[in-house]
ZAMARGU-4260 file (C-alpha; in steps of 0.2 Angstrom, whole numbers, plus 5000, padded with zeros to 4 digits):
<rodrens>
0) 5000/5000/5000 | 5009/5016/4994 | 4996/5029/4998 | 4985/5033/5014 | 4967/5034/5014
5) 4967/5053/5016 | 4973/5055/4998 | 4956/5048/4992 | 4945/5059/5003 | 4935/5074/4998
10) 4941/5090/5006 | 4924/5090/5016 | 4930/5074/5025 | 4937/5078/5042 | 4952/5067/5040
15) 4958/5077/5025 | 4955/5095/5030 | 4965/5104/5044 | 4957/5098/5060 | 4942/5108/5065
20) 4940/5117/5048 | 4928/5105/5040 | 4915/5096/5050 | 4900/5086/5045 | 4899/5075/5060
25) 4885/5074/5073 | 4888/5082/5089 | 4891/5066/5099 | 4903/5059/5085 | 4913/5076/5086
30) 4913/5075/5105 | 4919/5057/5105 | 4932/5061/5091 | 4938/5076/5102 | 4940/5065/5117
35) 4950/5052/5107 | 4962/5065/5099 | 4965/5073/5116 | 4969/5057/5125 | 4976/5046/5111
40) 4972/5030/5121 | 4977/5013/5114 | 4960/5006/5119 | 4943/5016/5117 | 4926/5009/5120
45) 4911/5019/5112 | 4894/5014/5117 | 4881/5022/5106 | 4863/5017/5103 | 4858/5008/5087
50) 4856/5020/5073 | 4866/5034/5081 | 4880/5032/5068 | 4894/5021/5076 | 4901/5017/5058
55) 4903/5035/5053 | 4912/5039/5069 | 4924/5024/5068 | 4928/5027/5050 | 4931/5045/5053
60) 4943/5041/5067 | 4951/5028/5056 | 4954/5041/5042 | 4961/5053/5055 | 4973/5039/5062
65) 4979/5034/5044 | 4981/5053/5039 | 4992/5056/5054 | 5002/5040/5051 | 4997/5034/5069
70) 4992/5018/5060 | 4996/5010/5043 | 4982/4998/5041 | 4964/4995/5047 | 4956/4978/5052
75) 4937/4978/5055 | 4929/4963/5065 | 4910/4962/5063 | 4898/4949/5069 | 4891/4943/5052
80) 4896/4941/5034 | 4883/4954/5029 | 4889/4967/5042 | 4907/4963/5036 | 4902/4968/5018
85) 4892/4983/5024 | 4908/4990/5033 | 4918/4988/5017 | 4905/4997/5007 | 4904/5011/5020
90) 4923/5013/5021 | 4924/5013/5002 | 4913/5028/5001 | 4926/5038/5011 | 4941/5031/5002
95) 4946/5018/5014 | 4947/5002/5004 | 4944/4986/5015 | 4945/4968/5008 | 4929/4959/5014
100) 4934/4943/5006 | 4952/4942/5014 | 4956/4924/5020 | 4975/4922/5021 | 4991/4928/5013
105) 4998/4945/5009 | 4985/4958/5006 | 4984/4967/4989 | 4993/4984/4989 | 4976/4992/4983
110) 4968/4989/5000 | 4970/4999/5017 | 4965/4984/5027 | 4952/4970/5029 | 4935/4967/5036
115) 4933/4950/5044 | 4920/4941/5056 | 4923/4936/5074 | 4921/4918/5068 | 4935/4920/5055
120) 4947/4927/5069 | 4942/4912/5079 | 4948/4900/5066 | 4965/4909/5062 | 4970/4920/5076
125) 4989/4919/5072 | 4986/4925/5054 | 4979/4941/5061 | 4992/4942/5075 | 5005/4942/5062
130) 4997/4955/5052 | 4995/4966/5068 | 5014/4964/5072 | 5020/4968/5054 | 5012/4985/5052
135) 5004/4997/5064 | 4986/4992/5065 | 4969/5000/5070 | 4957/4986/5075 | 4939/4991/5075
140) 4929/4978/5085 | 4911/4981/5080 | 4897/4975/5093 | 4911/4969/5104 | 4900/4959/5115
145) 4901/4946/5102 | 4919/4943/5107 | 4911/4935/5122 | 4900/4923/5112 | 4911/4909/5116
150) 4927/4907/5126 | 4937/4903/5111 | 4931/4919/5101 | 4937/4930/5116 | 4954/4921/5118
155) 4956/4922/5099 | 4953/4941/5099 | 4965/4943/5113 | 4978/4933/5104 | 4975/4941/5087
160) 4975/4959/5092 | 4985/4960/5108 | 5000/4968/5097 | 4988/4981/5088 | 4993/4999/5089
165) 4976/5005/5092 | 4959/4996/5097 | 4942/5004/5095 | 4928/4994/5102 | 4910/4998/5098
170) 4893/4992/5104 | 4875/4999/5103 | 4866/4988/5115 | 4866/4982/5133 | 4881/4971/5136
175) 4880/4952/5139 | 4871/4944/5153 | 4885/4932/5157 | 4901/4936/5167 | 4914/4932/5154
180) 4926/4947/5153 | 4925/4955/5135 | 4943/4957/5128 | 4950/4975/5128 | 4936/4982/5139
185) 4940/4990/5155 | 4931/4985/5171 | 4930/4996/5186 | 4925/4991/5204 | 4911/5001/5211
190) 4908/5005/5229 | 4898/4989/5231 | 4913/4979/5226 | 4906/4974/5209 | 4916/4976/5193
195) 4907/4984/5179 | 4912/4989/5161 | 4918/5006/5159 | 4915/5015/5142 | 4926/5030/5136
200) 4911/5038/5128 | 4892/5034/5129 | 4878/5040/5119 | 4862/5033/5124 | 4845/5031/5116
205) 4837/5045/5127 | 4851/5057/5121 | 4849/5052/5103 | 4830/5054/5104 | 4832/5072/5111
210) 4845/5076/5097 | 4833/5069/5084 | 4846/5056/5079 | 4835/5041/5081 | 4816/5039/5079
215) 4804/5038/5094 | 4797/5020/5096 | 4779/5017/5098 | 4776/4999/5105 | 4759/4991/5101
220) 4755/4977/5113 | 4742/4963/5109 | 4734/4952/5122 | 4722/4938/5119 | 4716/4921/5125
225) 4727/4906/5122 | 4724/4887/5124 | 4737/4874/5123 | 4740/4855/5128 | 4754/4851/5140
230) 4765/4835/5139 | 4754/4827/5152 | 4739/4829/5140 | 4731/4843/5151 | 4723/4857/5141
235) 4727/4874/5148 | 4719/4891/5144 | 4726/4908/5149 | 4725/4926/5144 | 4742/4935/5138
240) 4746/4948/5151 | 4738/4940/5166 | 4749/4935/5180 | 4755/4917/5178 | 4769/4906/5182
245) 4785/4907/5171 | 4781/4891/5162 | 4764/4896/5158 | 4770/4913/5152 | 4782/4904/5140
250) 4768/4892/5134 | 4755/4906/5131 | 4768/4916/5122 | 4773/4902/5110 | 4754/4898/5107
255) 4752/4917/5102 | 4766/4915/5089 | 4759/4899/5082 | 4755/4904/5064 | 4740/4892/5064
260) 4731/4902/5077 | 4722/4918/5075 | 4734/4929/5085 | 4748/4931/5072 | 4736/4934/5057
265) 4727/4948/5067 | 4744/4956/5073 | 4751/4955/5055 | 4735/4963/5048 | 4736/4977/5061
270) 4755/4980/5057 | 4751/4980/5039 | 4738/4994/5042 | 4750/5003/5052 | 4763/5002/5038
275) 4750/5009/5026 | 4747/5024/5037 | 4766/5027/5039 | 4768/5026/5020 | 4756/5040/5017
280) 4770/5051/5024 | 4785/5040/5021 | 4782/5032/5004 | 4796/5019/5005 | 4793/5013/5023
285) 4796/4995/5026 | 4791/4982/5039 | 4801/4967/5046 | 4795/4952/5056 | 4808/4944/5067
290) 4804/4925/5068 | 4811/4912/5080 | 4814/4898/5066 | 4813/4894/5048 | 4797/4885/5048
295) 4788/4900/5057 | 4796/4912/5045 | 4790/4903/5030 | 4772/4902/5038 | 4773/4921/5042
300) 4778/4925/5024 | 4763/4915/5018 | 4751/4924/5030 | 4758/4941/5024 | 4755/4936/5005
305) 4737/4931/5010 | 4734/4947/5020 | 4742/4959/5008 | 4741/4950/4991 | 4760/4953/4990
310) 4775/4942/4994 | 4788/4945/5008 | 4807/4945/5006 | 4812/4929/5016 | 4829/4930/5025
315) 4833/4913/5033 | 4852/4913/5037 | 4868/4922/5036 | 4873/4916/5019 | 4878/4926/5003
320) 4860/4924/4996 | 4853/4932/5012 | 4865/4946/5011 | 4859/4949/4993 | 4841/4948/4998
325) 4843/4961/5012 | 4852/4973/5000 | 4838/4971/4986 | 4825/4974/4999 | 4834/4989/5006
330) 4835/4997/4989 | 4817/4993/4984 | 4801/5000/4990 | 4794/4982/4995 | 4783/4982/5010
335) 4788/4966/5020 | 4803/4956/5025 | 4803/4941/5037 | 4820/4937/5045 | 4825/4923/5057
340) 4833/4927/5074 | 4850/4936/5074 | 4850/4940/5056 | 4841/4955/5063 | 4857/4962/5069
345) 4864/4962/5052 | 4849/4970/5044 | 4854/4988/5041 | 4839/4995/5031 | 4835/5013/5036
350) 4818/5012/5028 | 4812/4999/5041 | 4798/5008/5051 | 4787/4994/5057 | 4792/4978/5066
355) 4783/4963/5073 | 4793/4954/5087 | 4788/4936/5084 | 4801/4927/5093 | 4802/4920/5111
360) 4820/4926/5114 | 4819/4936/5130 | 4836/4944/5133 | 4837/4963/5135 | 4852/4962/5123
365) 4842/4953/5109 | 4827/4965/5112 | 4837/4980/5111 | 4846/4974/5095 | 4829/4970/5087
370) 4821/4987/5091 | 4838/4995/5085 | 4833/4989/5067 | 4819/5002/5067 | 4826/5017/5075
375) 4838/5024/5062 | 4832/5042/5058 | 4833/5049/5040 | 4823/5065/5043 | 4814/5074/5057
380) 4797/5067/5063 | 4799/5049/5057 | 4792/5036/5070 | 4795/5018/5073 | 4781/5006/5077
385) 4785/4989/5085 | 4771/4976/5088 | 4773/4963/5102 | 4764/4951/5113 | 4758/4957/5131
390) 4772/4948/5140 | 4778/4956/5157 | 4797/4954/5152 | 4795/4962/5135 | 4784/4976/5141
395) 4798/4979/5154 | 4811/4980/5141 | 4800/4992/5130 | 4797/5004/5145 | 4816/5004/5149
400) 4822/5009/5131 | 4832/5023/5139 | 4841/5013/5152 | 4859/5012/5149 | 4867/4996/5156
405) 4885/4991/5159 | 4892/4973/5158 | 4893/4966/5176 | 4907/4954/5180 | 4902/4950/5198
410) 4884/4947/5200 | 4879/4943/5218 | 4865/4930/5219 | 4851/4934/5231 | 4842/4919/5238
415) 4827/4915/5227 | 4830/4930/5216 | 4825/4928/5197 | 4836/4939/5186 | 4830/4941/5169
420) 4847/4948/5163 | 4856/4932/5170 | 4843/4920/5165 | 4844/4918/5146 | 4862/4915/5141
425) 4857/4898/5132 | 4844/4908/5122 | 4857/4921/5117 | 4869/4907/5112 | 4855/4899/5101
430) 4851/4916/5094 | 4869/4919/5089 | 4871/4903/5079 | 4879/4907/5063 | 4866/4896/5053
435) 4848/4895/5057 | 4845/4877/5053 | 4830/4868/5059 | 4836/4857/5074 | 4820/4847/5076
440) 4820/4853/5095 | 4803/4861/5093 | 4795/4844/5090 | 4802/4837/5106 | 4796/4851/5117
445) 4782/4846/5129 | 4769/4857/5122 | 4755/4859/5108 | 4747/4875/5103 | 4728/4873/5101
450) 4721/4890/5098 | 4723/4909/5100 | 4715/4925/5097 | 4721/4943/5098 | 4715/4958/5107
455) 4723/4976/5106 | 4730/4979/5123 | 4740/4995/5125 | 4752/5007/5117 | 4769/5011/5126
460) 4778/5026/5122 | 4793/5034/5131 | 4789/5024/5147 | 4771/5029/5148 | 4756/5017/5143
465) 4740/5022/5134 | 4724/5014/5128 | 4710/5002/5133 | 4708/4985/5126 | 4700/4984/5109
470) 4695/4970/5097 | 4705/4968/5080 | 4697/4978/5067 | 4687/4990/5079 | 4687/5009/5078
475) 4696/5009/5094 | 4711/4999/5087 | 4711/5010/5071 | 4713/5025/5082 | 4730/5019/5087
480) 4735/5011/5070 | 4731/5027/5061 | 4743/5039/5071 | 4752/5049/5057 | 4769/5042/5052
485) 4778/5059/5054 | 4777/5067/5071 | 4788/5076/5083 | 4791/5066/5099 | 4780/5078/5110
490) 4766/5077/5097 | 4766/5057/5099 | 4763/5059/5118 | 4749/5072/5115 | 4741/5062/5102
495) 4741/5046/5112 | 4733/5055/5127 | 4719/5062/5116 | 4716/5045/5108 | 4714/5037/5125
500) 4703/5051/5132 | 4691/5048/5117 | 4691/5030/5120 | 4687/5032/5138 | 4673/5044/5134
505) 4666/5032/5121 | 4666/5018/5133 | 4656/5028/5146 | 4642/5030/5134 | 4640/5012/5132
510) 4629/5001/5143 | 4640/4991/5156 | 4633/4974/5149 | 4640/4978/5132 | 4658/4978/5139
515) 4666/4961/5134 | 4684/4968/5137 | 4692/4976/5152 | 4688/4994/5150 | 4701/5002/5160
520) 4716/5013/5153 | 4732/5004/5152 | 4740/5013/5167 | 4727/5005/5178 | 4730/4988/5171
525) 4749/4985/5175 | 4756/4969/5167 | 4765/4960/5181 | 4772/4942/5184 | 4764/4930/5196
530) 4778/4933/5208 | 4775/4952/5207 | 4757/4950/5210 | 4760/4939/5226 | 4772/4953/5232
535) 4758/4966/5230 | 4746/4956/5239 | 4759/4953/5253 | 4762/4972/5254 | 4743/4976/5255
540) 4741/4963/5269 | 4756/4971/5279 | 4749/4988/5277 | 4731/4983/5282 | 4739/4974/5298
545) 4748/4990/5302 | 4732/5000/5300 | 4722/4987/5311 | 4734/4993/5326 | 4732/5011/5321
550) 4713/5011/5319 | 4707/4997/5330 | 4696/4990/5316 | 4697/4972/5312 | 4706/4966/5296
555) 4690/4960/5287 | 4681/4977/5290 | 4696/4987/5282 | 4697/4975/5267 | 4678/4977/5264
560) 4680/4996/5266 | 4694/4996/5253 | 4683/4986/5241 | 4669/4998/5243 | 4679/5013/5240
565) 4691/5007/5226 | 4679/4994/5218 | 4684/4977/5212 | 4683/4959/5219 | 4691/4952/5235
570) 4710/4953/5236 | 4713/4935/5231 | 4705/4939/5214 | 4709/4957/5212 | 4721/4963/5198
575) 4738/4971/5201 | 4730/4988/5197 | 4716/4986/5209 | 4728/4980/5223 | 4739/4995/5219
580) 4724/5007/5221 | 4720/4999/5238 | 4738/5000/5244 | 4738/5019/5239 | 4721/5021/5248
585) 4726/5013/5265 | 4742/5023/5265 | 4732/5038/5263 | 4720/5033/5278 | 4736/5029/5289
590) 4743/5046/5285 | 4727/5055/5290 | 4727/5047/5307 | 4744/5052/5312
</rodrens>
């Protein structure tokens, strides 16, 4: 290589012009660059929300380091074949030529470096170590949490890039839920004695939303009645969103996602209507279904054809053909794509605006990556809409979009504590498999979905919940599906508040006997787990016992009075929302007596 990348850059590109005289970077990218250039660290970890522009930041920095002869070559390590090619294409646009097909031997002089996968480094770590030793190398580790996918990958990255001159680690999502240290990441011990990952620069979803860099996400959640048969042959019926055991939640969730039931067709129909509304303002907007396995993906694609009259692009695994299909979909104005599992992380299609979360993977990492496919902002006012089942864990993740998490190395286990972030490493490993081959495991599971229906349940936006339950196809559901596709974030909240007020007013005009759904606004129908409901009942009983001593009234009298004032059935049958209202009321009484 006889030239540096800077010779091929336009004068507008920051690496070419005298520093500070030409700047097209976003504010966060500029701030991260300024910090890097001031400190000149060997290792730098940038955590930026999906869609914020990590690639632009990294390539601008690569250009600067090449231009100033700090490094002589660049190696990009990406999670998938598709992302590897995307990096090479993005680098080429600014004059940095990366070879995405590199496998061994000397690199052609026309290239400034290579783009490889973590799996590729895992196979030949010494090849990359030799390259890093021979020339001053910048290594960009994209979505660095993947270096912890297996012990061998982490060890291979350490071996391959330990001699590198500079290492830039990037991630856009909460770190892994296991406690394997991630290579080249600094861990600092807090006051509680627990070591957590320490980022050099963080740009979270909340900040990106305030800056207009990412789209606001509207989550539309659907409940419904599920019926399934267990291994013992027992038939079980339950409603999504009702408190139930962990196993029952899992089986109800899988019943909802069964393409043979009514839940998926109704949700896909609603998502397609939402897409039609969004396309009035954003004509090329697209939609993506994230499926659990190939069989379901094919069935969902068939349902989409039946519902819309048009086929869906089907992406089943991370192969060359899949990459081409993603690119073709990205450049078209086709409506729907269906992808299996972790291919979603390799899907960089900025026009995706509507999503259906049709997988049972329940890690915060996967959820954030999946939602990250829809948040990339192209112009002011674009919104993202994600449809999901009313499952306590998913609703928790949706309401915590702005929470920034670090990777925790030392997780103390409390007795009997269920930690959703430590729970699902096996799921994540399954999701990260390179090939999405059908394993046959589904047939062996002790479970059979029998039937399902769908009910519009609520809308979640920016940590708040709106809406009363409504039947698919009803005017009430249409009110939420018909929200304009171009809105400022504060307009979204205002509009949702107005839609809910209209729904409540309409409900009050109807005779009570006509109500076949729970006609309460979402904030009064909290979705909680079986365990959380037990805790709420325990809290109510503790407060009532304390009030017995304060007021001199018997337990039964206080419980009856709470039911009379707040409404609802006895405590054993009351919903979480009703119990919370009673907790609030008894606390109010106790305060008055002081």
